[in-house]
MITORVO-568580 format. One record per residue (C-alpha): residue number from 1; residue in three letters; y, z negated, x negated. Coordinates in Angstrom, 1 decimal. Last residue first. Layout:
<nodes>
NUM ALA Y Z X;
...
</nodes>
This chain:
<nodes>
532 PRO -21.9 2.3 -19.0;
531 VAL -18.9 2.1 -16.5;
530 LEU -19.6 1.5 -12.8;
529 VAL -16.9 2.6 -10.3;
528 THR -16.8 1.3 -6.8;
527 ASP -14.1 3.2 -5.0;
526 VAL -11.3 1.4 -3.3;
525 ALA -10.1 1.5 0.3;
524 GLU -7.4 -1.1 1.0;
523 LYS -7.3 -3.1 4.2;
522 ALA -10.8 -4.5 3.7;
521 THR -13.4 -3.8 6.4;
520 LYS -14.9 -6.8 8.1;
519 PRO -18.6 -7.8 8.1;
518 TYR -18.7 -9.4 4.7;
517 ASP -21.8 -11.6 4.7;
516 LEU -23.6 -9.4 7.3;
515 THR -23.3 -6.4 5.0;
514 TYR -22.8 -2.8 6.1;
513 HIS -22.4 -0.1 3.4;
512 LEU -22.6 3.2 5.1;
511 GLY -19.0 3.3 6.2;
510 ARG -17.3 0.1 5.1;
509 SER -18.4 -3.5 5.2;
508 GLU -16.6 -5.7 2.7;
507 HIS -17.2 -7.5 -0.6;
506 ARG -18.4 -4.5 -2.6;
505 SER -19.7 -5.6 -6.0;
504 LEU -23.1 -6.5 -4.7;
503 ALA -23.6 -3.0 -3.2;
502 SER -22.6 -1.3 -6.5;
501 ARG -25.0 -3.5 -8.5;
500 VAL -27.8 -2.8 -6.0;
499 ILE -27.3 1.0 -6.1;
498 LEU -27.0 1.2 -9.9;
497 ASP -30.1 -0.9 -10.3;
496 ALA -32.1 1.4 -7.9;
495 VAL -30.7 4.3 -9.9;
494 GLU -32.1 3.0 -13.1;
493 LEU -35.5 2.1 -11.6;
492 LEU -35.8 5.6 -10.1;
491 ASN -34.9 7.1 -13.5;
490 ARG -37.7 5.3 -15.3;
489 LEU -40.1 6.0 -12.5;
488 GLU -39.3 9.7 -12.6;
487 ILE -40.0 10.0 -16.3;
486 LEU -43.2 8.0 -15.9;
485 ASP -44.4 10.3 -13.1;
484 PRO -43.6 13.5 -15.0;
483 THR -45.5 12.2 -18.0;
482 VAL -44.0 10.8 -21.2;
481 ARG -46.4 9.8 -24.0;
480 PHE -46.9 6.0 -24.1;
479 HIS -45.5 3.1 -26.2;
478 LYS -41.7 3.1 -25.7;
477 TYR -41.9 4.1 -22.0;
476 TYR -44.3 1.3 -21.2;
475 GLU -42.1 -1.3 -22.9;
474 SER -39.1 0.0 -20.9;
473 VAL -41.0 0.0 -17.7;
472 GLU -42.0 -3.6 -18.1;
471 GLN -38.5 -4.8 -19.2;
470 ARG -36.9 -3.0 -16.3;
469 LEU -39.4 -4.4 -13.8;
468 MET -38.1 -8.0 -14.3;
467 ASP -34.5 -6.9 -14.0;
466 ILE -35.2 -4.8 -10.9;
465 ARG -37.0 -7.7 -9.2;
464 ARG -34.0 -10.0 -9.8;
463 LYS -31.6 -7.4 -8.5;
462 ALA -33.7 -6.9 -5.3;
461 ARG -33.5 -10.7 -4.6;
460 GLU -29.8 -10.6 -5.3;
459 LEU -29.4 -7.8 -2.7;
458 ARG -31.3 -9.8 -0.1;
457 LYS -29.2 -12.9 -0.7;
456 THR -25.9 -10.9 -0.5;
455 THR -26.9 -9.5 2.9;
454 ARG -27.6 -5.9 3.9;
453 VAL -28.0 -3.8 7.1;
452 ILE -29.2 -0.1 6.6;
451 GLY -31.4 -0.8 3.6;
450 VAL -31.0 -2.7 0.3;
449 TYR -33.4 -5.6 0.9;
448 ASN -36.3 -4.2 2.9;
447 TRP -36.0 -0.5 2.0;
446 MET -35.2 -1.3 -1.7;
445 PHE -37.9 -3.9 -1.8;
444 ARG -40.5 -1.3 -0.6;
443 ARG -39.4 1.6 -2.7;
442 ILE -39.3 -0.4 -5.9;
441 GLU -42.8 -1.9 -5.3;
440 GLY -44.3 1.4 -4.6;
439 TRP -43.0 2.9 -7.8;
438 THR -44.2 -0.2 -9.8;
437 GLN -47.8 0.1 -8.4;
436 THR -48.0 3.9 -9.0;
435 ILE -46.6 3.6 -12.6;
434 VAL -48.9 0.7 -13.5;
433 VAL -51.9 2.5 -12.1;
432 GLU -51.4 5.1 -14.8;
431 GLU -52.9 2.6 -17.3;
430 ASP -54.7 4.5 -20.0;
429 SER -51.5 6.0 -21.3;
428 ASP -51.6 8.7 -24.1;
427 THR -50.2 7.4 -27.4;
426 VAL -46.8 7.0 -28.9;
425 ARG -45.4 6.5 -32.4;
424 SER -45.2 10.1 -33.7;
423 GLU -44.0 11.6 -30.4;
422 ASP -40.5 12.5 -31.6;
421 TRP -38.7 15.3 -29.7;
420 GLY -37.1 17.8 -32.0;
419 ARG -33.8 17.2 -33.8;
418 ILE -30.9 19.4 -32.7;
417 PRO -28.9 21.9 -34.9;
416 PRO -25.3 21.8 -33.5;
415 PRO -24.5 23.2 -30.0;
414 GLN -21.3 25.3 -30.0;
413 HIS -18.7 23.1 -28.4;
412 LEU -16.7 24.3 -25.3;
411 ASP -13.0 25.0 -25.6;
410 ASP -13.6 28.8 -26.1;
409 TRP -15.3 29.0 -22.7;
408 HIS -12.4 27.4 -20.8;
407 GLY -12.0 30.0 -17.9;
406 LEU -15.7 30.8 -17.7;
405 ILE -16.6 27.1 -17.6;
404 HIS -13.9 26.4 -15.0;
403 ARG -15.1 29.2 -12.7;
402 ALA -18.7 28.1 -13.1;
401 ALA -17.8 24.5 -12.1;
400 GLY -15.9 25.8 -9.1;
399 GLU -18.7 28.0 -7.9;
398 GLY -21.2 25.2 -7.9;
397 PHE -18.4 22.9 -6.5;
396 VAL -17.8 25.0 -3.5;
395 LEU -21.4 26.0 -2.7;
394 CYS -22.9 22.5 -3.2;
393 GLU -20.1 20.8 -1.3;
392 LEU -20.7 23.2 1.7;
391 LEU -24.4 22.4 1.6;
390 SER -23.4 18.7 2.0;
389 ASN -20.6 19.0 4.6;
388 SER -23.1 19.7 7.4;
387 ALA -22.7 16.2 9.0;
386 LEU -19.8 14.1 7.6;
385 ARG -20.9 12.0 4.6;
384 ASN -20.1 8.3 4.7;
383 ALA -18.1 6.0 2.5;
382 GLY -16.1 8.8 0.9;
381 HIS -17.7 12.2 1.3;
380 LEU -15.5 14.6 -0.6;
379 GLY -14.4 12.3 -3.5;
378 SER -16.7 14.2 -6.0;
377 GLN -19.4 11.6 -6.4;
376 THR -22.1 13.7 -7.8;
375 VAL -25.9 14.2 -7.8;
374 GLU -25.6 15.5 -4.2;
373 GLY -23.9 18.7 -5.2;
372 ALA -22.3 19.7 -8.5;
371 ALA -22.2 18.5 -12.1;
370 TYR -20.5 19.5 -15.4;
369 LEU -21.2 18.4 -19.0;
368 CYS -19.4 20.2 -21.9;
367 PRO -17.5 17.0 -22.7;
366 ALA -18.9 13.9 -21.1;
365 ASP -16.8 12.2 -18.4;
364 THR -18.0 14.8 -15.8;
363 ARG -16.3 18.1 -14.9;
362 GLY -17.0 19.6 -11.5;
361 HIS -13.6 21.4 -11.3;
360 ILE -12.2 18.9 -8.8;
359 ASP -13.1 16.0 -11.0;
358 ILE -16.6 14.5 -11.4;
357 VAL -18.0 10.9 -11.2;
356 VAL -21.8 11.0 -11.2;
355 GLY -23.2 9.6 -8.0;
354 GLY -22.4 8.3 -4.6;
353 CYS -23.0 9.8 -1.1;
352 THR -26.8 9.9 -1.6;
351 TYR -28.3 11.4 1.5;
350 HIS -31.2 10.9 4.0;
349 GLN -32.7 7.4 4.0;
348 ALA -34.7 7.2 7.2;
347 PRO -33.8 6.1 10.8;
346 VAL -36.6 6.1 13.3;
345 VAL -37.6 8.7 16.0;
344 PRO -40.1 9.2 18.8;
343 ILE -39.3 12.6 20.5;
342 PRO -38.9 12.7 24.3;
341 GLU -40.9 14.8 26.7;
340 ARG -40.8 18.1 28.6;
339 THR -38.9 20.7 26.4;
338 ILE -39.8 18.6 23.3;
337 ASP -43.5 19.2 23.9;
336 ILE -45.2 16.7 21.6;
335 GLY -48.9 17.2 20.7;
334 LEU -48.5 17.2 17.0;
333 GLY -48.6 21.0 16.8;
332 ILE -46.0 21.1 19.6;
331 LEU -43.9 19.0 17.3;
330 LYS -43.8 21.5 14.4;
329 GLU -43.3 24.5 16.7;
328 TYR -40.4 22.8 18.6;
327 ILE -38.8 21.6 15.4;
326 ASN -39.0 25.1 13.9;
325 PRO -37.7 26.8 17.1;
324 PHE -34.7 24.5 17.6;
323 HIS -31.9 26.5 19.2;
322 GLY -34.1 29.1 21.0;
321 LYS -36.9 26.6 22.0;
320 VAL -34.3 24.2 23.4;
319 PHE -32.4 26.9 25.3;
318 GLU -35.6 28.4 26.6;
317 PRO -36.7 25.0 27.9;
316 GLU -33.4 24.4 29.8;
315 ARG -31.9 21.0 28.8;
314 HIS -33.2 17.8 30.4;
313 SER -36.0 17.6 27.8;
312 ILE -33.4 16.8 25.1;
311 ASP -34.7 13.2 24.6;
310 LEU -34.6 11.1 21.4;
309 HIS -36.7 8.1 21.9;
308 VAL -36.7 4.8 19.9;
307 TYR -39.2 3.7 17.2;
306 ASP -41.7 1.0 16.2;
305 LEU -40.1 -1.6 18.5;
304 GLY -39.8 -5.3 17.9;
303 ASP -37.1 -5.7 20.5;
302 ARG -34.2 -6.8 18.4;
301 LYS -35.4 -5.0 15.2;
300 ILE -35.8 -1.6 16.9;
299 GLU -32.6 -1.8 19.0;
298 HIS -30.6 -3.0 15.9;
297 ASP -32.0 -0.2 13.7;
296 ILE -31.2 2.4 16.4;
295 ALA -27.6 1.1 16.6;
294 ARG -27.3 0.9 12.8;
293 ALA -28.4 4.6 12.5;
292 VAL -26.0 5.7 15.2;
291 ILE -23.1 3.9 13.6;
290 ASP -23.9 5.3 10.1;
289 ARG -24.4 8.8 11.5;
288 PRO -20.9 9.2 13.0;
287 ALA -20.7 8.9 16.8;
286 LEU -21.9 12.0 18.7;
285 GLU -24.8 10.1 20.5;
284 GLY -22.2 7.9 22.3;
283 ARG -18.6 8.6 21.3;
282 GLU -17.6 5.3 23.1;
281 ASP -19.7 3.4 20.6;
280 TYR -22.3 0.7 20.7;
279 ASP -23.2 0.3 24.4;
278 PRO -22.6 4.1 24.8;
277 MET -25.6 4.6 22.4;
276 PHE -28.2 2.7 24.6;
275 ARG -29.5 5.2 27.1;
274 HIS -32.0 2.9 28.9;
273 GLY -35.5 4.3 29.3;
272 THR -36.8 0.7 29.6;
271 VAL -39.7 0.9 27.1;
270 PRO -38.7 3.7 24.8;
269 HIS -35.0 2.7 24.7;
268 LYS -33.2 6.0 24.9;
267 LEU -31.2 8.3 22.6;
266 ILE -29.9 11.5 24.4;
265 GLY -29.9 15.1 23.1;
264 GLY -27.0 17.1 24.4;
263 GLU -26.5 20.0 22.0;
262 GLY -24.9 17.9 19.3;
261 ARG -27.7 15.4 19.6;
260 VAL -30.3 18.1 18.7;
259 ALA -27.7 19.3 16.1;
258 GLU -28.2 16.1 14.1;
257 THR -31.5 17.6 13.0;
256 ILE -34.9 15.9 13.6;
255 LEU -36.1 15.3 10.0;
254 PHE -39.8 15.3 9.1;
253 ASN -40.2 12.7 6.3;
252 LYS -43.8 11.7 6.9;
251 VAL -46.4 13.4 9.1;
250 GLU -49.5 11.3 9.6;
249 LEU -48.0 8.1 10.9;
248 ASN -45.4 9.9 13.0;
247 TYR -41.9 8.7 13.7;
246 LEU -39.8 11.8 13.3;
245 CYS -36.5 11.1 11.5;
244 THR -33.4 10.5 13.6;
243 PRO -30.6 8.3 12.4;
242 HIS -30.3 9.8 8.9;
241 PHE -29.6 6.9 6.6;
240 GLN -26.7 7.6 4.2;
239 MET -26.7 5.6 1.0;
238 PHE -23.2 4.4 0.1;
237 GLU -23.9 1.6 -2.4;
236 MET -23.9 4.3 -5.2;
235 ASN -20.1 4.6 -4.9;
234 SER -19.4 5.7 -8.5;
233 ILE -21.2 6.4 -11.8;
232 ARG -19.3 6.7 -15.0;
231 CYS -20.8 8.9 -17.8;
230 GLY -22.2 7.5 -21.1;
229 ALA -25.2 9.7 -21.7;
228 ARG -27.5 7.0 -20.2;
227 TRP -25.4 7.2 -17.0;
226 ALA -25.6 11.0 -17.0;
225 MET -29.4 10.8 -17.3;
224 ALA -29.7 8.3 -14.5;
223 ILE -27.5 10.3 -12.1;
222 GLY -29.3 13.6 -13.0;
221 ASP -32.8 12.1 -12.5;
220 GLY -32.0 10.3 -9.1;
219 THR -35.6 10.4 -7.9;
218 ALA -35.3 13.2 -5.4;
217 GLY -38.5 15.0 -6.5;
216 ARG -40.6 14.3 -3.4;
215 PRO -37.9 15.8 -1.1;
214 ALA -35.5 13.6 0.8;
213 THR -36.1 12.7 4.4;
212 SER -36.7 9.1 3.3;
211 PHE -38.7 6.0 4.3;
210 LEU -39.8 3.8 1.4;
209 TYR -36.5 4.1 -0.5;
208 ALA -35.8 5.0 -4.2;
207 ARG -37.0 8.4 -3.2;
206 GLY -33.5 9.2 -1.8;
205 ALA -31.9 9.5 -5.3;
204 GLY -29.9 12.6 -4.9;
203 GLY -29.8 16.2 -6.1;
202 THR -30.4 17.6 -9.6;
201 ALA -27.4 20.0 -9.9;
200 LEU -26.4 18.9 -13.4;
199 ILE -24.5 21.7 -15.2;
198 THR -24.7 22.0 -19.0;
197 ALA -22.3 23.9 -21.2;
196 ARG -22.7 25.3 -24.8;
195 ALA -26.5 25.2 -24.3;
194 THR -29.6 23.7 -25.8;
193 LEU -33.1 23.3 -24.4;
192 ALA -35.2 20.9 -26.5;
191 ASP -38.9 21.1 -25.4;
190 VAL -41.3 18.3 -24.7;
189 ARG -44.9 19.4 -24.6;
188 ARG -47.4 19.2 -21.7;
187 THR -47.8 23.0 -22.1;
186 LYS -47.7 23.7 -18.4;
185 ARG -45.6 20.7 -17.2;
184 ASN -42.9 21.4 -19.8;
183 LEU -41.2 18.1 -20.4;
182 ALA -37.5 18.5 -20.8;
181 TYR -35.0 17.5 -23.5;
180 LEU -31.4 18.4 -22.7;
179 GLY -28.4 20.6 -23.3;
178 HIS -25.5 20.1 -25.8;
177 VAL -23.6 17.2 -24.2;
176 ALA -20.5 16.0 -26.0;
175 GLY -20.3 12.2 -26.6;
174 SER -18.6 12.7 -30.0;
173 THR -20.8 10.0 -31.6;
172 SER -22.4 12.3 -34.2;
171 PHE -25.7 12.3 -36.2;
170 GLU -26.3 15.4 -38.4;
169 ALA -29.6 16.8 -37.2;
168 ALA -28.1 16.2 -33.7;
167 HIS -29.8 13.8 -31.2;
166 ARG -26.9 11.3 -31.3;
165 GLY -24.5 14.2 -30.8;
164 THR -25.8 14.5 -27.3;
163 ILE -28.9 15.9 -25.7;
162 LEU -29.3 14.9 -22.1;
161 ASP -32.6 13.0 -21.2;
160 ILE -35.9 13.7 -19.6;
159 ALA -35.7 16.8 -17.5;
158 VAL -39.0 17.9 -16.0;
157 MET -39.6 21.7 -16.5;
156 ASP -42.1 23.1 -13.9;
155 PRO -39.9 26.2 -13.0;
154 ILE -37.8 28.3 -15.4;
153 LEU -35.5 30.8 -13.9;
152 THR -33.7 32.9 -16.5;
151 ILE -30.5 34.4 -15.3;
150 ASN -28.7 37.3 -17.1;
149 SER -31.0 39.9 -15.7;
148 ASN -30.0 39.1 -12.2;
147 ALA -32.6 40.0 -9.5;
146 ALA -34.2 36.6 -9.6;
145 ALA -30.8 35.0 -9.0;
144 ALA -30.1 37.1 -6.0;
143 ARG -33.5 36.4 -4.4;
142 GLU -33.2 32.7 -5.2;
141 LEU -29.8 32.6 -3.5;
140 ALA -31.0 34.3 -0.4;
139 GLN -34.1 32.1 -0.2;
138 GLN -32.1 28.9 -0.6;
137 VAL -29.6 29.9 2.1;
136 ALA -32.4 30.8 4.6;
135 TRP -34.2 27.5 3.8;
134 GLY -31.1 25.5 4.2;
133 THR -30.3 27.0 7.6;
132 ALA -33.6 26.1 9.2;
131 ASP -32.6 25.0 12.7;
130 ALA -31.5 28.4 14.0;
129 VAL -29.8 29.9 11.0;
128 HIS -26.6 28.0 11.1;
127 VAL -22.8 28.0 11.1;
126 ILE -21.4 24.6 12.1;
125 ARG -17.8 24.7 13.3;
124 ARG -17.8 23.6 17.0;
123 HIS -14.9 21.2 17.1;
122 SER -14.1 17.5 16.8;
121 HIS -16.9 16.9 14.3;
120 GLY -18.3 13.4 13.9;
119 GLY -21.8 14.2 15.3;
118 GLU -22.6 17.9 15.3;
117 ARG -21.3 21.0 16.9;
116 THR -22.7 24.6 16.9;
115 LEU -21.1 27.8 15.9;
114 HIS -22.5 31.3 16.5;
113 LEU -21.0 33.8 14.1;
112 GLU -19.4 36.6 16.0;
111 GLY -21.0 39.9 17.3;
110 ASN -21.4 38.6 20.9;
109 GLU -23.3 35.5 19.6;
108 THR -24.5 35.3 16.0;
107 ALA -27.0 33.1 14.1;
106 PHE -26.7 33.3 10.3;
105 PRO -29.0 35.8 8.6;
104 VAL -28.1 35.0 4.9;
103 GLY -27.9 38.4 3.3;
102 LEU -26.0 37.7 0.1;
101 GLU -22.8 39.1 1.6;
100 VAL -23.2 36.6 4.5;
99 LEU -23.6 33.9 1.8;
98 ARG -20.3 35.0 0.2;
97 ALA -18.5 35.0 3.6;
96 ILE -19.7 31.4 4.2;
95 ALA -18.3 30.2 0.9;
94 HIS -15.0 32.0 1.6;
93 PRO -14.8 30.2 5.0;
92 ALA -15.4 26.9 3.3;
91 GLU -12.8 27.0 0.5;
90 SER -10.1 25.4 2.6;
89 VAL -12.4 22.6 3.5;
88 VAL -13.4 22.0 -0.1;
87 HIS -9.8 21.8 -1.4;
86 GLU -8.5 19.7 1.5;
85 VAL -11.4 17.2 1.0;
84 VAL -10.7 17.1 -2.8;
83 THR -7.0 16.4 -2.3;
82 GLN -7.8 13.8 0.3;
81 ASN -10.1 11.8 -2.0;
80 ASN -12.4 10.1 0.5;
79 LEU -12.5 6.3 1.0;
78 GLY -10.8 6.4 4.4;
77 ALA -13.9 5.5 6.4;
76 GLY -15.7 8.7 5.2;
75 ALA -16.4 9.7 8.8;
74 ILE -12.7 9.5 9.5;
73 MET -11.8 11.4 6.4;
72 THR -14.2 14.2 7.2;
71 ASP -13.0 14.5 10.7;
70 ARG -9.4 14.6 9.5;
69 VAL -10.1 17.3 6.9;
68 HIS -11.9 19.4 9.6;
67 ALA -8.9 18.9 11.9;
66 ASP -6.4 19.8 9.2;
65 PHE -8.3 22.9 8.3;
64 SER -8.0 24.0 11.9;
63 ASP -10.0 24.7 15.1;
62 GLY -8.3 26.4 18.1;
61 GLN -10.0 29.7 17.3;
60 GLU -13.3 29.0 15.6;
59 LEU -14.0 29.7 11.9;
58 VAL -13.3 26.3 10.2;
57 ALA -16.5 25.7 8.2;
56 ALA -19.4 23.3 8.3;
55 ILE -22.7 24.5 7.0;
54 GLY -26.0 24.1 8.9;
53 GLY -28.4 21.7 10.5;
52 GLN -31.8 22.0 9.1;
51 ALA -31.4 21.3 5.4;
50 LEU -34.8 21.3 3.8;
49 GLY -34.3 24.2 1.5;
48 SER -31.3 22.5 -0.1;
47 ALA -33.3 19.3 -0.8;
46 GLY -35.3 20.7 -3.7;
45 GLU -38.7 22.3 -3.7;
44 ASN -37.5 25.9 -3.8;
43 LEU -37.8 26.6 -7.6;
42 LYS -41.2 25.0 -7.9;
41 GLY -41.4 21.8 -9.9;
40 LYS -38.7 20.1 -11.9;
39 ALA -36.5 23.2 -11.8;
38 ILE -34.7 24.8 -14.8;
37 VAL -32.0 27.4 -14.6;
36 GLY -31.1 29.1 -17.9;
35 VAL -27.9 31.2 -17.9;
34 ARG -26.8 34.0 -20.2;
33 LEU -23.1 34.6 -19.7;
32 THR -20.9 37.5 -18.4;
31 THR -21.4 38.0 -14.6;
30 ALA -24.1 35.3 -14.9;
29 LEU -21.7 32.5 -14.4;
28 ASN -21.1 33.0 -10.7;
27 LEU -24.8 33.5 -10.0;
26 ALA -25.7 30.4 -12.1;
25 ALA -23.2 28.1 -10.3;
24 THR -24.5 29.2 -6.9;
23 LEU -28.0 28.7 -8.1;
22 GLY -27.4 25.2 -9.2;
21 ALA -25.4 24.0 -6.1;
20 ALA -27.7 25.6 -3.6;
19 GLY -31.0 24.4 -5.2;
18 SER -32.4 25.2 -8.6;
17 GLY -31.7 22.1 -10.6;
16 VAL -30.5 21.6 -14.2;
15 VAL -28.3 24.6 -15.1;
14 LEU -28.1 25.4 -18.8;
13 VAL -25.2 27.6 -19.9;
12 ASP -24.9 29.9 -22.9;
11 PHE -28.6 29.5 -23.4;
10 SER -31.0 28.3 -26.2;
9 GLY -34.7 27.5 -25.7;
8 GLY -35.6 28.9 -29.1;
7 LYS -34.9 32.5 -28.3;
6 SER -33.7 33.0 -24.7;
5 LYS -36.3 34.7 -22.5;
4 PRO -34.8 37.6 -20.6;
3 GLY -34.6 37.6 -16.8;
2 SER -37.1 36.4 -14.3;
1 MET -39.8 33.7 -14.0;
</nodes>
């Protein structure tokens, strides 16, 4: 923990989440304000630190903002908000410069930043730190935040619900958010943390699926809390599946970065050795992720395979080790030498393109509540996120939310006196198995019924199971003291419902949402917006 303790859990601004979006916001706010940053577990356990690929920015001669915007819109299947895309793309070089100032050791070549290329990009524009960019960015942001006396970093605080006027000592229906209730893992007590502005930077909802590259804590907490607080949620049907997750029964969720294909990696049928991607798309391995993931899924299902092969062994060994040192080391430890043999890969849930509706300043529908990063639907990604635009979104919207809060400080409500958390009618659970069982059930039916390829019948099956489980989880939540697992289960069920409802309402196939019942793309691109 660093910085001064704020008396009574009160801050000027409360940031929920300690990844790239949350820490960027905190650092920009801490010039004049006292900021509390809470993390569900350790500060570095979010998705930001796992990002292998890099950050997209127009830095190469011959590249242009227009080209980056166009690539983003093509990947997003026309559903992107062009104004937002232009804004984020134009801010990218500044975001990179800021990280360089903070000491992120980006790869260089001849004194210039080394740029790599990834699927869907028309130019080399990915700045990276070998194949562990996210970790380097996370470490630099954490160091800067820990050194700032206006920032208090608080790990092991599990957010439960946003505090609104309904929780005030004098009841109000204003809808303004005044902070949140969070379970302190160390004391096992629920604390009320209040602030004049709250920023959700809680990441995505990948753990709703059986196979996911997302961190253990990606249970859609911010999306579920915002929904319960009255915010609109949009485009939850667009779940990105990363085409290439390592297939290994002992090591789960290890991602093989997009850049392996960007640097010449080839996808092959593991039995015949046939390079199959040109059969599906003329761009081959550099087609957008949804196309590559569906192609792999089709090969696996058609021939009853467990995985396909990703092969970069035709490149020089020193090139492979130099560009992908972490992947090389990890796999050599598993008995796979990627300089000599292919990597067994399967698709896995990777990114939540939908989320809490925000404007260009990171504002949600609720007064005093902002959001940034994967928890949001900003209009940047559309129906499919372009590779390496995710960390970029965190940086741009984290700074943007901070800028808006600083510029409109006098418009934000001073938190009223808040009621404490009421545990007078609950007891400790003696049936933890219920949580484990229900969690496993959700992840399995979401994978089987709401995965890469969908049908209306499968989606309806998933909805029936969600409705049945909702009653059980609600009863459980009412009667027992909250635990981290129960909090996550409640949120997981909420986001699963939002995903299924969104998917059922889209009667077309677009980007990441592919349904056999509506295989064509509609002429008009329209967001799916759910209203509480």
